[in-house]
C-alpha atoms as one frame of an Amber mdcrd trajectory, in Angstrom:
protein
  88.362  59.186 157.114  86.493  62.103 155.551  86.327  62.295 151.756  85.649
  65.513 149.828  83.416  65.502 146.759  82.380  68.011 144.104  78.703  67.275
 143.590  75.450  69.168 143.373  73.275  66.095 143.995  71.926  65.478 147.485
  68.790  63.958 148.937  66.508  66.180 150.927  67.084  63.917 153.926  70.868
  64.413 153.771  70.515  68.186 153.588  67.803  68.396 156.229  69.870  66.350
 158.707  73.064  68.356 158.133  71.455  71.804 158.266  69.347  71.002 161.327
  72.401  69.498 163.087  73.787  73.061 163.271  70.367  74.598 164.019  70.054
  76.412 160.698  66.450  77.274 159.898  66.987  76.574 156.190  67.042  72.893
 157.175  63.263  73.163 157.535  63.082  73.647 153.747  64.857  70.533 152.411
  63.121  70.611 149.018  64.362  74.165 148.468  67.864  73.156 149.602  67.975
  70.353 146.997  67.183  72.899 144.283  69.599  75.463 145.727  72.481  72.970
 145.659  71.899  72.391 141.943  72.042  76.149 141.311  75.252  77.021 143.169
  78.366  77.545 141.047  80.452  75.544 143.510  79.509  72.878 146.041  82.145
  70.863 147.864  80.908  68.350 150.403  82.558  66.294 153.124  81.522  62.662
 153.607  82.213  60.026 156.225  81.430  56.960 154.113  77.838  57.680 152.986
  77.112  60.329 155.649  77.142  63.979 154.607  79.059  65.751 157.406  79.894
  69.138 155.905  79.730  71.404 152.889  80.639  74.735 151.410  78.641  76.431
 148.655  79.606  79.461 146.592  78.193  81.635 143.828  80.310  83.665 141.430
  80.160  86.090 138.533  82.594  84.030 136.488  85.620  86.292 136.739  85.830
  88.803 139.617  83.788  87.975 142.717  82.740  84.790 144.497  80.330  84.643
 147.426  80.527  81.844 149.989  76.930  81.295 151.001  77.016  78.151 153.130
  79.758  76.591 155.202  78.612  74.056 157.734  80.062  71.043 159.486  78.088
  68.632 161.644  78.887  69.264 165.335  80.413  65.801 165.921  82.907  66.548
 163.120  83.814  70.102 164.105  87.356  70.721 165.326  88.797  68.236 162.808
  89.853  70.836 160.192  87.006  69.902 157.824  85.695  73.473 157.630  89.189
  74.841 157.094  89.800  72.318 154.300  86.509  73.253 152.613  87.461  76.948
 152.738  90.898  76.182 151.321  89.323  74.289 148.426  87.103  77.284 147.588
  90.017  79.695 147.919  92.011  77.546 145.506  89.171  77.422 142.979  88.749
  81.202 143.092  92.437  82.139 143.469  92.374  84.270 140.297  89.267  86.212
 141.370  89.652  89.692 142.831  87.331  89.101 145.806  85.882  86.237 147.824
  83.073  87.359 150.129  81.548  85.642 153.146  78.897  86.875 155.581  80.048
  85.522 158.941  77.934  85.277 162.051  79.675  86.954 164.980  80.560  83.696
 166.727  82.359  82.475 163.566  84.369  85.640 162.932  87.590  84.245 164.420
  87.368  81.099 162.254  87.062  83.136 159.053  89.822  85.528 160.112  92.054
  82.479 160.673  91.192  81.429 157.106  92.389  84.765 155.702  89.174  86.819
 155.580  89.144  90.375 156.928  86.248  92.236 158.530  85.301  95.358 156.625
  85.338  98.657 158.467  83.292 100.335 155.744  80.449  97.916 154.997  77.965
  95.629 156.729  75.805  92.773 155.456  72.105  93.517 155.024  69.235  91.081
 154.576  65.610  90.696 153.630  64.818  87.272 155.054  62.155  85.045 156.514
  64.769  82.711 158.034  65.462  82.999 161.735  69.077  81.715 161.715
């Protein structure tokens, strides 16, 4: 059974394994991920006993807008409503905010739409990045 936790403390090995399990290039920077997790406003993680199997991370301005930066679930645990539950937990936390933003990769658009997000017709995400995924 998967347990959800509010924590900002992770080992670099836990983060590296989870991020690389979904082929995210940020997994190659586990030391930076450890620091990033401590700096996010919100981190909710999913655990199968002592194994980190998913997480969602968000930043916010304290009153109006929250940005979901990471949502990932280990492939063996996908399709079990873990990602949906993580999104619901963030939506509940930020229910009084005026906007919750997520930048979705094209293959995940349907998932986010099913969670209540809408694609903008008037704006597009833009990046300056050295990451490849």
